[in-house]
VOLOFI-727390 format. One record per residue: residue in one letter; residue number from 1; x, z, y of N, C-alpha, C in turn. Coordinates in pm, 1 decimal, padded with zeros to 6 digits. Layout:
BEGIN
REC   r     k        nc1        nc3        nc2       cac1       cac3       cac2        cc1        cc3        cc2
REC   A   NUM          X          Z          Y          X          Z          Y          X          Z          Y
...
//
This chain:
BEGIN
REC   r     k        nc1        nc3        nc2       cac1       cac3       cac2        cc1        cc3        cc2
REC   M     1    12610.0   -00927.6   -13649.1    12475.7   -00872.6   -13636.3    12484.9   -00740.3   -13558.9
REC   P     2    12396.9   -00722.2   -13459.3    12402.7   -00600.0   -13378.6    12372.5   -00474.2   -13461.5
REC   N     3    12442.6   -00368.9   -13428.1    12423.3   -00240.1   -13492.8    12286.5   -00184.0   -13451.1
REC   P     4    12198.1   -00147.8   -13546.7    12065.3   -00095.9   -13511.4    12071.8    00030.2   -13424.4
REC   R     5    12170.3    00117.2   -13449.3    12182.9    00238.9   -13367.6    12220.4    00203.2   -13224.8
REC   R     6    12307.1    00106.1   -13211.6    12349.7    00061.1   -13079.4    12231.0    00002.8   -13002.8
REC   K     7    12150.7   -00079.8   -13072.5    12032.4   -00138.4   -13009.9    11935.0   -00029.4   -12966.6
REC   K     8    11917.7    00071.3   -13051.9    11827.8    00182.9   -13020.3    11878.5    00257.0   -12897.1
REC   G     9    12009.8    00282.5   -12891.0    12067.7    00350.3   -12775.8    12051.8    00270.0   -12648.7
REC   D    10    12078.1    00139.9   -12656.0    12062.2    00052.7   -12539.4    11918.0    00054.6   -12489.9
REC   R    11    11824.5    00047.0   -12584.0    11682.2    00047.5   -12548.9    11644.7    00178.9   -12479.6
REC   F    12    11693.3    00290.9   -12532.8    11663.9    00420.7   -12472.9    11723.0    00431.0   -12332.5
REC   E    13    11843.7    00379.8   -12313.5    11905.4    00381.8   -12181.1    11822.4    00301.2   -12081.7
REC   R    14    11774.7    00184.4   -12123.5    11688.4    00102.5   -12035.5    11557.3    00176.1   -12005.0
REC   E    15    11500.9    00243.4   -12105.5    11378.8    00321.9   -12083.8    11402.6    00432.7   -11981.5
REC   L    16    11516.2    00501.1   -11993.3    11548.7    00608.6   -11898.6    11562.4    00556.0   -11757.4
REC   V    17    11631.1    00443.4   -11742.1    11647.2    00383.8   -11609.3    11510.7    00351.2   -11550.4
REC   A    18    11423.0    00290.9   -11630.1    11288.6    00257.4   -11581.8    11210.2    00383.2   -11544.8
REC   K    19    11221.4    00485.9   -11625.7    11148.9    00610.6   -11600.6    11200.9    00680.4   -11473.5
REC   L    20    11331.6    00680.3   -11455.3    11389.8    00738.3   -11334.5    11344.2    00661.2   -11211.2
REC   R    21    11349.7    00528.9   -11217.7    11307.3    00445.9   -11104.0    11160.0    00467.6   -11072.0
REC   K    22    11078.5    00480.0   -11176.8    10934.8    00505.7   -11156.2    10913.5    00637.6   -11082.6
REC   A    23    11003.3    00734.2   -11105.5    10995.1    00864.8   -11038.2    11058.6    00859.8   -10898.3
REC   G    24    11103.9    00740.1   -10855.1    11162.7    00726.4   -10723.0    11309.6    00761.0   -10716.2
REC   I    25    11374.9    00764.7   -10830.8    11516.3    00801.4   -10837.4    11596.0    00675.9   -10871.7
REC   P    26    11686.1    00632.8   -10783.0    11765.9    00515.1   -10814.4    11845.9    00537.7   -10942.7
REC   A    27    11854.4    00435.5   -11026.5    11926.2    00449.2   -11153.6    11972.5    00313.2   -11202.2
REC   I    28    12087.7    00314.4   -11271.1    12139.8    00194.6   -11336.5    12203.9    00234.8   -11468.8
REC   R    29    12206.6    00140.0   -11561.2    12283.0    00160.5   -11685.4    12428.6    00139.1   -11653.6
REC   V    30    12514.0    00215.5   -11716.2    12657.5    00197.5   -11699.9    12696.3    00066.3   -11768.7
REC   P    31    12769.6   -00020.3   -11696.8    12812.9   -00144.2   -11760.8    12896.3   -00113.8   -11885.8
REC   M    32    12869.9   -00184.5   -11992.7    12939.9   -00165.8   -12121.0    12930.0   -00020.6   -12167.6
REC   S    33    12815.2    00038.5   -12149.8    12791.2    00177.6   -12187.1    12845.2    00206.8   -12326.3
REC   G    34    12923.0    00313.0   -12334.2    12978.8    00354.4   -12462.2    13107.3    00284.0   -12500.2
REC   G    35    13143.7    00178.5   -12429.1    13264.6    00106.9   -12466.0    13353.2    00074.3   -12348.2
REC   G    36    13306.0    00104.6   -12229.1    13383.0    00071.7   -12109.8    13465.9    00188.7   -12061.0
REC   S    37    13518.2    00172.5   -11942.9    13604.6    00275.9   -11886.2    13526.6    00379.5   -11805.5
REC   I    38    13397.3    00354.6   -11780.0    13314.4    00448.9   -11704.7    13243.5    00539.9   -11804.0
REC   P    39    13263.9    00672.5   -11794.5    13194.6    00761.6   -11889.0    13044.7    00769.5   -11860.4
REC   G    40    12968.7    00808.1   -11960.9    12824.6    00823.1   -11946.9    12751.1    00693.8   -11976.9
REC   D    41    12618.4    00705.2   -11976.1    12532.7    00591.0   -12007.6    12447.5    00546.1   -11890.2
REC   V    42    12407.8    00641.2   -11804.6    12319.1    00611.3   -11693.0    12373.3    00680.5   -11568.2
REC   L    43    12374.4    00606.3   -11457.5    12408.8    00663.1   -11327.0    12280.0    00671.0   -11247.4
REC   Y    44    12258.3    00783.5   -11177.8    12131.3    00800.9   -11106.6    12151.0    00884.3   -10981.0
REC   G    45    12046.4    00884.9   -10897.5    12048.8    00964.3   -10774.7    12107.1    00886.6   -10658.1
REC   P    46    12122.2    00954.5   -10543.0    12175.9    00887.5   -10425.5    12312.5    00826.7   -10455.7
REC   N    47    12327.5    00699.7   -10422.5    12452.8    00627.7   -10447.2    12498.0    00636.1   -10593.1
REC   H    48    12403.6    00656.7   -10682.8    12431.7    00668.9   -10826.6    12542.9    00771.0   -10852.2
REC   R    49    12531.3    00882.5   -10780.5    12632.4    00988.9   -10782.8    12635.1    01067.1   -10914.1
REC   Y    50    12519.9    01078.5   -10981.3    12511.2    01160.9   -11101.6    12520.4    01074.7   -11226.7
REC   R    51    12573.3    01133.1   -11331.6    12600.7    01062.0   -11455.3    12529.8    01134.6   -11570.4
REC   A    52    12473.3    01056.4   -11661.1    12405.3    01115.7   -11777.1    12450.5    01046.8   -11904.9
REC   E    53    12466.7    01125.3   -12006.7    12487.3    01074.5   -12141.3    12349.3    01078.3   -12207.2
REC   A    54    12307.0    00967.7   -12265.8    12173.0    00959.3   -12324.1    12181.4    00963.6   -12476.4
REC   K    55    12100.3    01047.6   -12537.1    12095.6    01058.3   -12682.8    11949.9    01053.9   -12727.3
REC   K    56    11924.0    00978.2   -12830.9    11789.4    00971.9   -12887.7    11802.3    00979.4   -13038.5
REC   R    57    11716.8    01059.3   -13098.7    11719.0    01075.8   -13243.4    11577.9    01059.8   -13299.1
REC   K    58    11568.9    00994.8   -13412.9    11440.0    00970.9   -13477.4    11366.5    01101.9   -13505.3
REC   D    59    11433.9    01194.1   -13570.7    11368.5    01318.6   -13610.7    11402.0    01434.6   -13518.0
REC   G    60    11475.2    01406.2   -13411.2    11508.9    01512.5   -13317.2    11611.4    01609.8   -13371.9
REC   A    61    11688.2    01566.9   -13471.2    11788.7    01655.0   -13530.8    11874.3    01716.6   -13421.6
REC   G    62    11882.2    01846.3   -13422.3    11958.1    01916.9   -13319.8    11877.1    01946.4   -13195.8
REC   F    63    11773.5    01867.3   -13171.8    11691.6    01887.1   -13052.4    11580.8    01988.8   -13077.4
REC   K    64    11539.9    02003.4   -13201.4    11427.6    02092.8   -13232.5    11456.3    02236.2   -13190.5
REC   V    65    11579.1    02280.8   -13209.6    11615.6    02417.0   -13168.4    11607.3    02428.5   -13016.4
REC   L    66    11658.4    02327.7   -12945.9    11650.0    02329.1   -12799.3    11504.4    02332.8   -12753.7
REC   E    67    11420.0    02250.0   -12815.1    11278.2    02247.4   -12779.6    11212.4    02382.2   -12807.8
REC   K    68    11249.6    02445.0   -12918.5    11194.1    02576.2   -12953.5    11234.7    02679.1   -12848.6
REC   W    69    11362.1    02677.4   -12809.3    11409.6    02772.7   -12709.2    11347.7    02745.5   -12572.9
REC   L    70    11326.7    02619.1   -12539.4    11269.6    02582.0   -12410.1    11120.5    02615.3   -12403.0
REC   A    71    11053.7    02611.2   -12515.2    10909.4    02631.0   -12530.4    10840.0    02701.7   -12414.1
REC   G    72    10769.4    02623.3   -12333.8    10688.5    02679.5   -12226.5    10765.8    02717.3   -12101.4
REC   N    73    10895.9    02701.3   -12101.7    10977.4    02730.4   -11984.8    11018.0    02599.9   -11916.9
REC   E    74    11057.7    02610.1   -11791.1    11099.6    02492.5   -11717.3    11246.4    02459.1   -11740.8
REC   S    75    11324.3    02559.3   -11780.2    11466.5    02533.9   -11801.9    11520.4    02623.5   -11912.2
REC   L    76    11631.0    02579.6   -11967.6    11701.4    02652.9   -12071.1    11847.7    02656.0   -12028.9
REC   I    77    11904.4    02774.4   -12018.1    12043.7    02788.0   -11978.9    12122.6    02832.0   -12100.6
REC   L    78    12221.7    02752.0   -12136.3    12302.3    02776.1   -12254.9    12440.0    02824.2   -12213.9
REC   G    79    12483.1    02934.2   -12271.9    12614.6    02987.5   -12240.2    12704.4    02990.4   -12361.6
REC   R    80    12831.9    02968.5   -12336.6    12932.3    02971.2   -12442.2    13052.7    03045.9   -12385.8
REC   D    81    13118.2    03124.3   -12466.8    13235.8    03197.9   -12421.2    13337.5    03102.9   -12357.9
REC   Y    82    13391.3    03144.9   -12246.2    13498.8    03072.7   -12176.5    13458.3    02934.8   -12125.7
REC   A    83    13330.6    02914.1   -12101.0    13283.3    02785.5   -12049.6    13170.8    02809.7   -11949.8
REC   E    84    13152.9    02716.3   -11860.0    13041.9    02723.7   -11765.4    12910.1    02704.5   -11840.8
REC   P    85    12802.7    02771.5   -11796.6    12672.6    02750.4   -11861.0    12625.3    02606.1   -11844.3
REC   M    86    12542.8    02560.4   -11936.3    12478.1    02429.6   -11928.3    12328.9    02453.3   -11910.9
REC   V    87    12262.0    02360.5   -11844.7    12119.7    02374.1   -11819.0    12045.2    02254.5   -11876.9
REC   V    88    11940.0    02282.5   -11951.5    11848.3    02180.8   -12001.3    11720.5    02197.6   -11920.1
REC   L    89    11673.0    02087.6   -11860.1    11553.8    02093.9   -11775.7    11437.6    02016.4   -11835.7
REC   D    90    11318.6    02066.7   -11813.5    11195.7    01993.5   -11840.6    11197.1    01868.2   -11751.4
REC   W    91    11148.2    01753.2   -11800.5    11151.3    01628.3   -11725.0    11084.7    01642.9   -11588.0
REC   G    92    10971.4    01708.6   -11582.5    10900.3    01725.3   -11455.3    10982.5    01803.0   -11353.2
REC   V    93    11049.1    01906.6   -11396.9    11134.1    01986.0   -11307.6    11253.7    01902.5   -11262.7
REC   F    94    11312.3    01829.8   -11354.9    11425.7    01745.0   -11322.0    11388.2    01643.2   -11213.9
REC   T    95    11277.5    01571.6   -11232.7    11239.3    01469.5   -11134.9    11200.7    01533.1   -11002.0
REC   E    96    11139.6    01651.7   -11005.5    11106.5    01722.0   -10881.5    11233.6    01759.1   -10804.7
REC   L    97    11332.0    01814.0   -10873.7    11458.4    01849.6   -10809.4    11529.1    01725.8   -10755.1
REC   M    98    11530.5    01618.9   -10832.4    11594.2    01496.0   -10784.5    11519.5    01438.7   -10664.9
REC   G    99    11388.2    01457.8   -10659.6    11311.0    01415.6   -10542.5    11358.3    01487.2   -10417.2
REC   Y   100    11385.7    01616.9   -10427.5    11439.4    01692.5   -10314.2    11577.3    01641.5   -10274.6
REC   V   101    11659.0    01611.4   -10373.4    11792.6    01557.7   -10345.3    11780.2    01426.0   -10269.0
REC   M   102    11688.1    01340.0   -10312.5    11668.1    01211.1   -10245.5    11621.3    01232.0   -10101.0
REC   Q   103    11529.6    01327.1   -10079.5    11481.4    01355.4   -09944.3    11593.9    01406.2   -09854.7
REC   L   104    11676.1    01496.1   -09906.4    11789.5    01547.3   -09828.0    11885.9    01434.8   -09791.9
REC   E   105    11913.8    01350.5   -09887.5    12005.4    01238.3   -09863.9    11949.4    01143.9   -09757.5
REC   E   106    11819.8    01115.1   -09765.5    11756.4    01026.7   -09667.2    11758.0    01090.3   -09528.8
REC   A   107    11734.2    01222.1   -09521.3    11737.3    01292.7   -09393.2    11876.9    01287.9   -09331.5
REC   Q   108    11978.9    01301.6   -09415.1    12117.4    01294.4   -09364.4    12151.4    01153.4   -09317.3
REC   D   109    12098.5    01052.8   -09385.3    12124.6    00915.1   -09344.7    12057.3    00882.7   -09211.6
REC   D   110    11943.1    00949.3   -09183.7    11870.8    00926.1   -09058.2    11937.7    00989.7   -08937.8
REC   E   111    12025.8    01085.4   -08962.2    12090.6    01155.5   -08850.6    12197.0    01071.9   -08786.0
//
């Protein structure tokens, strides 16, 4: 019998791929996501160059603090000692930035 968490994760990954494609960003699920040799769950962008790990939680455990910190801002930059900062982006900002990446890639292909 399939693991309910696994099914939920698979469903979320498919939703993300559909949402990215709707925004004009090429995307695919990683084959055997979570169990194969390719890290991440979703590949997106020009030539599927970018990789994303997808997480979904019923109650947003752990996400509520991020949402609180992001509140009303377009991005959240997280820093940790001895590590590069990480950036959390609002979905609209993310798709807008990826749109620019797609345009640049298309312009380079036309040259």
